[in-house]
C-alpha positions, 0 to 999 in steps of 0.5 A, a space after each residue: 728748117 732752111 730752104 734754098 729756092 732756085 730761080 730758073 728762066 723759062 725758054 723764050 720764043 721771039 723773032 726779029 724783023 728787019 725792014 727798010 725803015 728799022 728793026 722790030 723785035 718781039 717775044 713773049 713779054 715785049 715788042 721793041 721797035 727801032 726806027 732808022 732815024 733813031 726813034 725807039 719804042 718799047 711796049 710790054 704785053 700789058 701795054 697792048 690791051 689785047 682781047 685774047 681770052 686765053 693763051 695756049 702757050 707755056 710758060 704762062 697760064 695766067 689767062 687760063 687761070 683768070 678764065 677758070 676763076 671767072 667761070 666759077 664766080 659766074 657759074 658758067 662753063 668755059 670754052 675751050 674746055 678739056 674735051 674740046 682741047 682734047 679733040 684739038 690735040 687729037 687732030 694735031 697728032 693725026 696731022 703730024 702722023 700723016 705728015 711724018 708718013 709722007 
């Protein structure tokens, strides 16, 4: 049996900030800084050593997976969990509905 697998690029969110000293571009994976004097800097997500315990955006869920596995190993509940997340989603839906009716 022969299978062909396709690779698809996930949508990417990013923005560009142009300032008096240069240009900064950031997306889900990297931050790039180009200064007017010609200096260029580039950092990837893993270089930034952030301390966020979870990330609620697609296309990646690696932090949620890591947190889930750690909770199983430690025998502890994690936060946010399904129930608290459902409450947040309900609140967001209510705010959207009220904003739409204005």
